C-alpha positions as CSV (number, residue, x, y, z in Angstrom):
1,X,-130.1,135.9,198.9
2,X,-130.9,137.5,195.6
3,X,-130.0,135.4,192.4
4,X,-127.7,138.1,191.1
5,X,-125.8,138.2,194.5
6,X,-125.5,134.4,194.5
7,X,-124.2,134.4,190.9
8,X,-121.6,137.1,191.7
9,X,-120.4,135.1,194.8
10,X,-120.1,131.9,192.7
11,X,-118.2,133.7,190.0
12,X,-115.8,135.3,192.5
13,X,-115.2,131.9,194.1
14,X,-114.6,130.2,190.7
15,X,-112.1,133.0,189.8
16,X,-110.3,132.5,193.1
17,X,-110.0,128.7,192.6
18,X,-108.8,129.2,189.0
19,X,-106.1,131.7,190.2
20,X,-105.0,129.3,192.9
21,X,-104.7,126.5,190.4
22,X,-102.6,128.7,188.0
23,X,-100.4,129.9,190.8
24,X,-99.8,126.5,192.3
25,X,-97.3,125.3,189.7
26,X,-95.4,128.5,189.9
27,X,-95.2,128.3,193.7
28,X,-94.0,124.7,193.5
29,X,-91.3,125.7,190.9
30,X,-90.0,128.3,193.3
31,X,-89.9,126.0,196.3
32,X,-88.9,122.6,194.9
33,X,-85.1,122.0,195.0
34,X,-83.0,122.3,191.9
35,X,-82.4,120.1,190.1
36,X,-85.6,118.1,190.6
37,X,-85.1,115.7,187.6
38,X,-82.6,114.8,184.8
39,X,-80.5,117.7,183.5
40,X,-79.6,117.8,179.8
41,X,-76.4,119.4,178.6
42,X,-76.8,120.3,174.9
43,X,-73.6,120.3,172.9
44,X,-74.4,121.8,169.5
45,X,-71.5,120.0,167.8
46,X,-70.7,116.4,166.9
47,X,-69.7,113.9,169.6
48,X,-66.0,113.2,170.0
49,X,-64.7,116.8,169.8
50,X,-63.0,118.8,172.5
51,X,-66.1,120.7,173.5
52,X,-68.0,117.4,173.8
53,X,-65.3,115.8,175.9
54,X,-65.2,118.7,178.3
55,X,-69.0,118.8,178.5
56,X,-69.1,115.1,179.4
57,X,-66.6,115.5,182.2
58,X,-68.5,118.4,183.7
59,X,-71.8,116.6,183.3
60,X,-70.4,113.6,185.2
61,X,-69.2,115.8,188.1
62,X,-72.6,117.7,188.2
63,X,-74.5,114.5,188.4
64,X,-72.4,113.5,191.4
65,X,-72.9,116.8,193.1
66,X,-76.6,117.0,192.5
67,X,-77.6,113.4,192.9
68,X,-79.5,113.6,189.6
69,X,-78.7,112.2,186.1
70,X,-76.9,114.8,183.9
71,X,-76.8,113.7,180.3
72,X,-75.1,115.1,177.2
73,X,-77.1,115.5,174.0
74,X,-75.3,116.3,170.8
75,X,-77.3,118.4,168.4
76,X,-74.9,119.4,165.6
77,X,-75.7,121.5,162.6
78,X,-75.7,125.1,161.2
79,X,-72.6,126.2,163.1
80,X,-74.2,125.4,166.4
81,X,-77.6,126.9,165.7
82,X,-79.5,123.6,165.7
83,X,-78.5,122.8,169.3
84,X,-79.0,126.4,170.5
85,X,-82.5,126.4,169.1
86,X,-83.2,123.2,171.0
87,X,-82.3,124.9,174.3
88,X,-84.4,127.9,173.4
89,X,-87.4,125.6,173.0
90,X,-87.2,124.2,176.5
91,X,-88.6,125.6,179.8
92,X,-86.5,128.3,181.5
93,X,-86.0,126.2,184.6
94,X,-82.3,125.3,184.4
95,X,-82.8,121.7,183.5
96,X,-81.4,122.2,179.9
97,X,-77.9,123.7,179.6
98,X,-76.1,124.8,176.5
99,X,-72.4,124.7,175.9
100,X,-71.7,127.2,173.2
101,X,-68.8,129.0,171.6
102,X,-68.4,132.7,170.8
103,X,-68.9,132.0,167.1
104,X,-72.6,132.5,167.8
105,X,-71.8,136.2,168.0
106,X,-71.1,136.2,164.3
107,X,-74.4,134.6,163.2
108,X,-75.9,138.0,162.7
109,X,-73.7,138.3,159.6
110,X,-72.8,134.7,158.7
111,X,-76.4,133.5,159.0
112,X,-78.7,136.6,158.8
113,X,-81.7,134.3,158.4
114,X,-81.3,133.2,162.0
115,X,-83.3,135.5,164.3
116,X,-81.2,135.3,167.5
117,X,-79.8,137.7,170.0
118,X,-77.2,136.2,172.3
119,X,-77.6,139.0,174.8
120,X,-81.3,138.6,175.4
121,X,-82.2,135.1,174.3
122,X,-79.8,133.4,176.7
123,X,-78.6,133.8,180.3
124,X,-74.8,133.4,180.6
125,X,-73.9,131.1,183.5
126,X,-70.1,130.7,183.3
127,X,-67.3,131.0,180.8
128,X,-65.4,127.7,180.9
129,X,-62.2,128.5,179.1
130,X,-60.7,130.4,176.2
131,X,-58.1,129.6,173.5
132,X,-56.4,131.8,171.0
133,X,-56.5,131.7,167.2
134,X,-52.9,131.1,165.9
135,X,-51.4,132.1,162.6
136,X,-49.3,129.2,161.2
137,X,-47.0,129.0,158.2
138,X,-45.1,126.0,156.9
139,X,-42.0,125.2,158.8
140,X,-39.6,125.9,156.0
141,X,-41.1,129.3,155.0
142,X,-38.3,132.0,155.4
143,X,-40.4,134.2,157.6
144,X,-39.9,134.6,161.3
145,X,-42.6,137.2,162.0
146,X,-45.9,138.5,160.8
147,X,-44.1,141.5,159.3
148,X,-41.8,139.2,157.2
149,X,-44.7,137.1,156.2
150,X,-46.6,140.1,154.9
151,X,-43.5,141.4,153.1
152,X,-43.3,138.0,151.3
153,X,-47.0,138.2,150.5
154,X,-46.8,141.7,149.0
155,X,-43.8,140.6,146.8
156,X,-45.5,137.4,145.6
157,X,-47.0,137.1,142.1
158,X,-50.2,135.6,143.4
159,X,-52.5,136.6,146.3
160,X,-51.6,135.4,149.8
161,X,-54.0,132.5,150.7
162,X,-55.4,132.3,154.2
163,X,-56.9,129.0,155.3
164,X,-59.8,129.2,157.7
165,X,-62.2,126.4,158.9
166,X,-64.5,128.6,161.0
167,X,-66.3,131.9,160.6
168,X,-64.1,133.3,163.5
169,X,-61.0,132.3,161.7
170,X,-62.2,133.9,158.5
171,X,-62.9,137.1,160.4
172,X,-59.3,137.0,161.8
173,X,-57.9,136.3,158.4
174,X,-59.6,139.3,156.8
175,X,-58.5,141.6,159.7
176,X,-54.9,140.4,159.4
177,X,-54.8,140.9,155.6
178,X,-56.1,144.4,156.1
179,X,-53.7,145.2,158.9
180,X,-50.8,143.8,156.8
181,X,-51.8,146.2,153.9
182,X,-52.2,143.3,151.5
183,X,-53.6,144.7,148.3
184,X,-54.8,141.2,147.3
185,X,-55.4,138.1,149.4
186,X,-57.8,135.2,149.4
187,X,-59.7,133.4,152.1
188,X,-59.8,129.6,151.5
189,X,-62.7,128.1,153.6
190,X,-62.4,124.6,154.9
191,X,-65.0,122.2,156.4
192,X,-62.4,120.9,158.8
193,X,-58.9,121.6,160.2
194,X,-57.3,118.3,159.0
195,X,-57.5,119.1,155.2
196,X,-56.5,122.7,155.9
197,X,-53.3,121.6,157.8
198,X,-52.6,119.1,155.0
199,X,-52.8,122.0,152.4
200,X,-50.6,124.2,154.5
201,X,-47.8,121.6,154.9
202,X,-48.2,120.8,151.2
203,X,-47.6,124.5,150.3
204,X,-51.1,125.0,148.8
205,X,-52.0,127.9,151.2
206,X,-49.7,130.4,152.8
207,X,-51.2,130.8,156.2
208,X,-53.6,128.7,158.3
209,X,-55.6,130.2,161.2
210,X,-56.0,127.4,163.7
211,X,-56.8,126.9,167.4
212,X,-54.0,126.6,169.8
213,X,-54.4,122.9,170.5
214,X,-53.5,122.2,166.8
215,X,-50.8,124.9,166.6
216,X,-48.7,123.9,169.6
217,X,-47.7,120.3,168.4
218,X,-47.1,121.5,164.8
219,X,-45.0,124.4,166.0
220,X,-43.1,122.2,168.5
221,X,-42.0,119.5,166.0
222,X,-41.1,122.1,163.4
223,X,-43.6,121.1,160.7
224,X,-45.1,124.6,161.0
225,X,-44.2,127.9,162.6
226,X,-46.6,130.0,164.8
227,X,-46.1,133.7,164.0
228,X,-48.8,135.3,166.0
229,X,-51.6,134.6,168.5
230,X,-54.9,136.3,169.1
231,X,-54.8,136.7,172.9
232,X,-54.3,140.2,174.5
233,X,-51.2,138.8,176.3
234,X,-48.8,136.1,175.3
235,X,-50.1,132.6,175.3
236,X,-48.4,130.5,178.0
237,X,-47.9,127.5,175.8
238,X,-46.3,129.6,173.0
239,X,-44.4,132.1,175.2
240,X,-41.9,133.1,172.4
241,X,-44.7,133.9,169.9
242,X,-45.8,137.5,169.9
243,X,-49.5,138.5,170.0
244,X,-50.9,140.0,166.8
245,X,-51.0,143.3,168.6
246,X,-47.3,143.1,169.5
247,X,-46.5,142.3,165.9
248,X,-48.3,145.5,164.9
249,X,-51.4,143.8,163.6
250,X,-54.1,144.0,166.3
251,X,-57.4,142.3,165.6
252,X,-60.7,141.9,167.4
253,X,-62.2,138.5,168.2
254,X,-58.8,136.8,168.2
255,X,-59.7,134.2,170.8
256,X,-62.3,131.4,171.0
257,X,-64.2,130.9,174.2
258,X,-66.8,128.4,175.3
259,X,-69.2,128.7,178.1
260,X,-72.4,127.4,179.7
261,X,-75.7,129.2,179.1
262,X,-79.4,128.6,179.8
263,X,-82.6,130.0,178.2
264,X,-83.5,133.6,179.1
265,X,-86.0,133.8,182.0
266,X,-84.2,131.2,184.1
267,X,-84.4,132.4,187.8
268,X,-81.3,134.1,189.3
269,X,-81.1,131.4,192.1
270,X,-80.9,128.6,189.6
271,X,-78.3,130.4,187.5
272,X,-76.2,131.0,190.6
273,X,-76.6,127.3,191.6
274,X,-75.4,126.0,188.2
275,X,-72.5,128.5,188.2
276,X,-71.3,127.4,191.6
277,X,-71.6,123.7,190.8
278,X,-69.7,124.2,187.5
279,X,-67.0,126.2,189.3
280,X,-66.5,123.4,191.7
281,X,-66.2,120.9,188.8
282,X,-63.6,123.2,187.3
283,X,-61.3,122.6,190.2
284,X,-61.0,118.9,189.3
285,X,-57.7,117.7,187.7
286,X,-59.4,115.8,184.9
287,X,-61.5,118.8,183.9
288,X,-58.4,121.1,183.9
289,X,-56.5,118.4,181.9
290,X,-59.2,118.3,179.3
291,X,-59.0,122.1,178.9
292,X,-55.2,122.0,178.6
293,X,-55.4,119.3,176.0
294,X,-57.5,121.7,173.9
295,X,-55.0,124.4,174.3
296,X,-57.3,126.3,176.5
297,X,-56.9,128.5,179.6
298,X,-59.5,127.8,182.3
299,X,-61.8,130.7,183.3
300,X,-64.9,129.5,185.3
301,X,-66.1,133.0,186.1
302,X,-69.3,134.2,187.7
303,X,-72.6,134.7,185.8
304,X,-72.3,138.4,186.4
305,X,-68.7,138.5,185.0
306,X,-69.7,136.4,182.0
307,X,-72.7,138.6,181.2
308,X,-70.4,141.7,181.3
309,X,-67.9,140.1,179.0
310,X,-70.6,139.0,176.6
311,X,-71.7,142.6,176.3
312,X,-68.1,143.7,175.7
313,X,-67.6,141.1,173.0
314,X,-70.8,142.1,171.3
315,X,-69.7,145.7,171.3
316,X,-66.2,144.9,170.0
317,X,-67.3,142.4,167.3
318,X,-70.0,144.6,165.8
319,X,-67.8,147.0,163.8
320,X,-65.5,144.3,162.5
321,X,-68.5,142.1,161.7
322,X,-70.1,144.9,159.7
323,X,-66.9,145.6,157.9
324,X,-65.6,142.1,157.0
325,X,-68.6,139.8,157.1
326,X,-71.6,141.8,155.9
């Protein structure tokens, strides 16, 4: 055999072995059962909150279903970006899950330095639940509707002050002020809801935009009044409170949702397996009770439905984000 021929054969053989070695891990990844090791659920907020509590309940149920440890990791910071970035740095194999809120859709304007596209950087596994933003006033304010509130604001000597502790609430406040034709208004940002509610009850701000789990008890005991909710239809736990649209002040992005996501590139079969397991966990009484305690409405939809809704949310929020947050 000629030297050149032997060299060519050896080169071909070496290339075939190298290709087989590269392909082997991929083939194993496709055939090994999911999950094959510990699954981490990243919650990009501090431990002890409602999102964290629900994530831990679901993680416990998933561990029982899968026979593998499922641990919750809190990575708080930068409105959820720190934890989201953590997930984006992990392999796209479904072993790292993210529980995130729709506030991430506002990062484009709130944190323009963050290079992130929620439509393409993540795969959307299932929306867990949604809860409305509620407009609260102090209980003794002589206004029984959003219309009456705005009339008071327009007649006041000073700008109407809206309290907001999240970017989503700030966006809602700006839309409501615009819809109420308020020539002047101010948005008072808060780092937490507790000091905001204290200021509302003390008469230091006129309106507080809060989540439903805070609004319901304050409204029920009379310390505050709920004048409007951000849901498309009336909120079951505040059935006598009209939606903002019913009150003549429709807004976009009036609800907060939270869902489970994974890094883009995660295979369809793994996404489907996670979605099905979470849906099963969502039938459990303690999980539903946790959602109810947060003022939420359970969803637990399919990955396909969640992806469609994400696209719709991005479409709807873009014009208002450009107008009010840019």
